[in-house]
NULUMTI-902821 format. One record per residue: x, y, z of N, C-alpha, C in turn; residue in one letter; residue number from 1; chain. Coordinates in steps of 0.1 Angstrom, whole numbers, padded with zeros to 4 digits. Example, Ala and Ser with C-alpha at 12.3 -4.5 7.8 and 13.67 -1.06 7.14 Angstrom:
<sites>
   npx   npy   npz  capx  capy  capz   cpx   cpy   cpz res   n chain
  0132 -0057  0078  0123 -0045  0078  0132 -0033  0078   A   1     A
  0128 -0022  0071  0137 -0011  0071  0129  0000  0079   S   2     A
</sites>
This chain:
<sites>
   npx   npy   npz  capx  capy  capz   cpx   cpy   cpz res   n chain
 -0333 -0012  0099 -0328 -0014  0086 -0326 -0029  0084   X   1     A
 -0331 -0034  0072 -0331 -0049  0070 -0318 -0055  0066   X   2     A
 -0309 -0046  0061 -0296 -0052  0057 -0285 -0042  0060   X   3     A
 -0272 -0047  0058 -0261 -0039  0062 -0254 -0033  0049   X   4     A
 -0250 -0020  0050 -0244 -0014  0038 -0231 -0007  0043   X   5     A
 -0220 -0010  0037 -0207 -0004  0041 -0200  0002  0029   X   6     A
 -0191  0012  0032 -0182  0018  0023 -0169  0019  0030   X   7     A
 -0161  0009  0029 -0148  0009  0037 -0136  0008  0027   X   8     A
 -0130  0019  0026 -0119  0021  0017 -0106  0025  0024   X   9     A
 -0095  0019  0021 -0082  0021  0028 -0071  0025  0018   X  10     A
 -0063  0034  0022 -0051  0037  0016 -0039  0031  0024   X  11     A
 -0033  0020  0018 -0023  0013  0025 -0009  0017  0019   X  12     A
  0001  0018  0028  0014  0021  0024  0024  0013  0031   X  13     A
  0033  0006  0023  0044 -0001  0030  0056 -0001  0021   X  14     A
  0067 -0003  0027  0080 -0001  0020  0089 -0013  0021   X  15     A
  0099 -0013  0013  0109 -0024  0013  0118 -0023  0025   X  16     A
  0123 -0034  0030  0132 -0033  0041  0144 -0024  0038   X  17     A
  0147 -0016  0048  0157 -0006  0047  0155  0004  0036   X  18     A
  0143  0005  0031  0139  0014  0020  0148  0012  0008   X  19     A
  0152  0000  0005  0160 -0003 -0007  0152 -0002 -0019   X  20     A
  0157  0003 -0030  0149  0005 -0042  0151 -0008 -0051   X  21     A
  0142 -0018 -0048  0142 -0030 -0055  0134 -0030 -0069   X  22     A
  0124 -0021 -0069  0115 -0022 -0081  0118 -0012 -0092   X  23     A
  0124 -0017 -0102  0127 -0008 -0114  0113 -0006 -0121   X  24     A
  0112  0004 -0129  0099  0006 -0136  0095 -0006 -0144   X  25     A
  0104 -0014 -0149  0100 -0026 -0157  0094 -0037 -0148   X  26     A
  0096 -0037 -0135  0090 -0047 -0126  0077 -0042 -0119   X  27     A
  0076 -0029 -0118  0065 -0024 -0110  0051 -0028 -0115   X  28     A
  0049 -0027 -0128  0036 -0031 -0133  0032 -0045 -0129   X  29     A
  0041 -0055 -0131  0038 -0069 -0127  0036 -0070 -0112   X  30     A
  0044 -0063 -0104  0041 -0063 -0089  0028 -0057 -0086   X  31     A
  0024 -0046 -0092  0011 -0040 -0089  0000 -0048 -0093   X  32     A
  0001 -0055 -0105 -0009 -0064 -0109 -0011 -0076 -0100   X  33     A
  0000 -0081 -0095  0000 -0092 -0086 -0006 -0088 -0072   X  34     A
 -0003 -0076 -0067 -0009 -0071 -0055 -0024 -0069 -0057   X  35     A
 -0028 -0064 -0068 -0043 -0063 -0071 -0050 -0077 -0071   X  36     A
 -0043 -0087 -0076 -0048 -0100 -0076 -0050 -0105 -0061   X  37     A
 -0040 -0102 -0053 -0041 -0106 -0039 -0052 -0099 -0032   X  38     A
 -0055 -0087 -0035 -0066 -0080 -0029 -0079 -0087 -0033   X  39     A
 -0080 -0090 -0046 -0092 -0097 -0051 -0094 -0110 -0044   X  40     A
 -0083 -0118 -0043 -0083 -0131 -0036 -0088 -0130 -0022   X  41     A
 -0085 -0119 -0015 -0090 -0116 -0002 -0105 -0112 -0002   X  42     A
 -0111 -0110 -0013 -0125 -0106 -0014 -0126 -0091 -0014   X  43     A
 -0115 -0084 -0016 -0116 -0069 -0017 -0116 -0064 -0031   X  44     A
 -0116 -0051 -0032 -0116 -0044 -0045 -0104 -0035 -0046   X  45     A
 -0095 -0038 -0055 -0083 -0029 -0057 -0087 -0017 -0066   X  46     A
 -0088 -0006 -0060 -0091  0006 -0067 -0079  0011 -0075   X  47     A
 -0067  0011 -0069 -0055  0015 -0075 -0043  0010 -0067   X  48     A
 -0032  0008 -0075 -0019  0004 -0069 -0008  0011 -0076   X  49     A
  0001  0017 -0068  0012  0024 -0074  0024  0024 -0064   X  50     A
  0034  0031 -0068  0046  0031 -0060  0058  0035 -0067   X  51     A
  0069  0034 -0061  0082  0037 -0067  0091  0025 -0064   X  52     A
  0104  0027 -0065  0114  0016 -0063  0114  0010 -0049   X  53     A
  0109  0018 -0039  0111  0013 -0025  0098  0013 -0017   X  54     A
  0087  0016 -0023  0075  0015 -0015  0063  0013 -0024   X  55     A
  0051  0009 -0018  0039  0006 -0025  0028  0014 -0018   X  56     A
  0018  0019 -0027  0006  0024 -0022 -0006  0015 -0028   X  57     A
 -0015  0012 -0019 -0026  0004 -0023 -0039  0011 -0019   X  58     A
 -0048  0013 -0028 -0061  0019 -0025 -0071  0008 -0027   X  59     A
 -0077  0003 -0016 -0085 -0009 -0017 -0098 -0007 -0009   X  60     A
 -0108 -0014 -0014 -0121 -0015 -0007 -0121 -0028  0000   X  61     A
 -0125 -0029  0013 -0125 -0042  0020 -0139 -0043  0026   X  62     A
 -0142 -0055  0030 -0155 -0059  0037 -0154 -0056  0052   X  63     A
 -0165 -0054  0058 -0164 -0052  0073 -0159 -0065  0080   X  64     A
 -0160 -0076  0074 -0156 -0089  0080 -0141 -0090  0079   X  65     A
 -0134 -0082  0071 -0119 -0083  0070 -0113 -0078  0083   X  66     A
 -0102 -0084  0086 -0093 -0078  0096 -0082 -0071  0088   X  67     A
 -0081 -0058  0089 -0071 -0051  0082 -0057 -0056  0084   X  68     A
 -0053 -0058  0096 -0040 -0063  0099 -0037 -0077  0093   X  69     A
 -0047 -0086  0093 -0045 -0099  0086 -0044 -0097  0071   X  70     A
 -0052 -0089  0065 -0052 -0087  0051 -0038 -0082  0047   X  71     A
 -0033 -0071  0053 -0020 -0066  0050 -0009 -0076  0052   X  72     A
 -0010 -0083  0063  0000 -0094  0066  0001 -0104  0055   X  73     A
 -0011 -0109  0050 -0011 -0119  0040 -0006 -0113  0026   X  74     A
 -0010 -0101  0023 -0005 -0094  0011  0010 -0093  0011   X  75     A
  0015 -0089  0022  0030 -0087  0023  0037 -0101  0022   X  76     A
  0032 -0110  0030  0038 -0123  0030  0037 -0131  0017   X  77     A
  0026 -0131  0011  0024 -0138 -0002  0032 -0131 -0013   X  78     A
  0031 -0118 -0013  0039 -0111 -0024  0054 -0112 -0022   X  79     A
  0059 -0113 -0010  0073 -0115 -0007  0077 -0129 -0013   X  80     A
  0069 -0139 -0010  0072 -0152 -0015  0072 -0152 -0030   X  81     A
  0062 -0146 -0036  0061 -0145 -0051  0074 -0138 -0057   X  82     A
  0078 -0127 -0050  0089 -0120 -0055  0102 -0129 -0055   X  83     A
  0104 -0136 -0044  0115 -0145 -0043  0114 -0156 -0054   X  84     A
  0103 -0162 -0056  0101 -0172 -0066  0102 -0167 -0080   X  85     A
  0096 -0156 -0083  0095 -0150 -0096  0108 -0144 -0101   X  86     A
  0114 -0136 -0092  0126 -0128 -0096  0139 -0133 -0090   X  87     A
  0137 -0142 -0081  0149 -0148 -0074  0158 -0137 -0067   X  88     A
  0151 -0127 -0061  0158 -0116 -0054  0162 -0120 -0040   X  89     A
  0174 -0125 -0039  0179 -0129 -0025  0181 -0116 -0017   X  90     A
  0175 -0117 -0005  0176 -0105  0004  0164 -0096  0004   X  91     A
  0155 -0098 -0006  0143 -0089 -0006  0134 -0092  0006   X  92     A
  0129 -0081  0012  0119 -0082  0022  0111 -0069  0023   X  93     A
  0099 -0070  0028  0092 -0058  0031  0096 -0054  0045   X  94     A
  0095 -0041  0047  0098 -0035  0061  0086 -0039  0070   X  95     A
  0089 -0041  0083  0079 -0044  0092  0069 -0032  0092   X  96     A
  0057 -0034  0095  0047 -0024  0097  0042 -0019  0084   X  97     A
  0032 -0009  0085  0026 -0003  0073  0018  0009  0078   X  98     A
  0013  0017  0069  0004  0028  0072 -0009  0024  0066   X  99     A
 -0020  0027  0073 -0033  0025  0068 -0042  0037  0071   X 100     A
 -0048  0042  0061 -0056  0054  0063 -0070  0052  0056   X 101     A
 -0080  0056  0063 -0094  0054  0057 -0096  0065  0047   X 102     A
 -0104  0062  0037 -0107  0071  0026 -0122  0072  0024   X 103     A
 -0127  0084  0024 -0142  0085  0021 -0144  0083  0007   X 104     A
 -0156  0078  0004 -0160  0076 -0010 -0159  0088 -0019   X 105     A
 -0161  0100 -0013 -0160  0112 -0021 -0146  0116 -0024   X 106     A
 -0136  0110 -0017 -0122  0113 -0020 -0115  0102 -0028   X 107     A
 -0122  0091 -0032 -0116  0080 -0039 -0108  0084 -0051   X 108     A
 -0114  0093 -0059 -0108  0096 -0072 -0095  0104 -0069   X 109     A
 -0095  0113 -0060 -0083  0121 -0057 -0072  0112 -0051   X 110     A
 -0075  0103 -0043 -0065  0094 -0037 -0060  0084 -0048   X 111     A
 -0069  0080 -0056 -0066  0071 -0068 -0055  0078 -0077   X 112     A
 -0058  0091 -0080 -0048  0098 -0088 -0035  0099 -0081   X 113     A
 -0035  0102 -0068 -0023  0103 -0060 -0015  0090 -0061   X 114     A
 -0022  0079 -0058 -0016  0065 -0058 -0009  0062 -0072   X 115     A
 -0016  0065 -0082 -0011  0062 -0096 -0001  0071 -0101   X 116     A
  0002  0082 -0094  0012  0092 -0099  0023  0094 -0089   X 117     A
  0028  0083 -0083  0039  0084 -0073  0052  0090 -0078   X 118     A
  0056  0086 -0090  0068  0092 -0096  0068  0107 -0096   X 119     A
  0057  0113 -0100  0056  0127 -0101  0056  0133 -0087   X 120     A
  0049  0127 -0078  0048  0132 -0064  0062  0133 -0058   X 121     A
  0070  0123 -0060  0083  0122 -0054  0094  0130 -0061   X 122     A
  0090  0137 -0071  0100  0147 -0077  0099  0159 -0068   X 123     A
  0088  0161 -0061  0086  0173 -0053  0089  0171 -0039   X 124     A
  0085  0160 -0033  0087  0156 -0019  0092  0142 -0018   X 125     A
  0100  0139 -0008  0105  0126 -0006  0093  0117  0000   X 126     A
  0095  0104 -0001  0085  0096  0005  0084  0098  0020   X 127     A
  0095  0100  0027  0095  0103  0041  0087  0116  0044   X 128     A
  0089  0126  0037  0082  0139  0039  0067  0137  0037   X 129     A
  0063  0130  0026  0049  0128  0024  0043  0118  0034   X 130     A
  0050  0108  0038  0045  0099  0048  0042  0106  0061   X 131     A
  0051  0114  0066  0049  0122  0078  0037  0131  0077   X 132     A
  0035  0137  0065  0023  0145  0063  0011  0137  0064   X 133     A
  0011  0125  0058 -0001  0116  0059 -0004  0112  0073   X 134     A
  0006  0109  0081  0004  0106  0095 -0002  0118  0102   X 135     A
  0003  0130  0100 -0002  0142  0107 -0016  0145  0102   X 136     A
 -0019  0144  0089 -0033  0147  0084 -0042  0137  0090   X 137     A
 -0038  0124  0092 -0046  0114  0098 -0047  0114  0113   X 138     A
 -0040  0123  0119 -0039  0125  0133 -0034  0112  0140   X 139     A
 -0024  0106  0134 -0018  0094  0139 -0006  0098  0148   X 140     A
 -0006  0093  0160  0005  0095  0169  0017  0086  0164   X 141     A
  0029  0092  0164  0040  0084  0160  0053  0089  0167   X 142     A
  0063  0081  0168  0076  0084  0174  0085  0084  0162   X 143     A
  0091  0095  0158  0099  0096  0146  0111  0086  0146   X 144     A
  0116  0082  0158  0127  0073  0158  0123  0059  0153   X 145     A
  0110  0056  0152  0105  0043  0148  0099  0043  0134   X 146     A
  0100  0054  0127  0095  0055  0113  0103  0047  0103   X 147     A
  0116  0048  0104  0124  0042  0093  0134  0033  0099   X 148     A
</sites>
């Protein structure tokens, strides 16, 4: 084959430190727009960004040259700095770690709908319940004492 072709899409999930609800509905749109800009700055494609007061979901396409860990670290670091400068929220921080799940191109629309409808999803299940289900569906080994 004369060239390289990839389809690398990730569903990223990360929460605020101690799962504190920092993001009111009035601030979420700005945060999500900013996170989308960070993905684009990294050379990625932001398919969808959503969340609730205490966590964020990012559906993004990345290049094979990206280091997933570095991209997530920069997004969390730069957005934390922006939140402190923009909203002057003393004490705000992202929780250490994150979840990252690969998404097939054929599932992008379903995952996009899920990411954009977090409020509705969390009326039925808590974030903790859904996150554990995501880990189990993804066959990710975990120790429950280190989740929260």
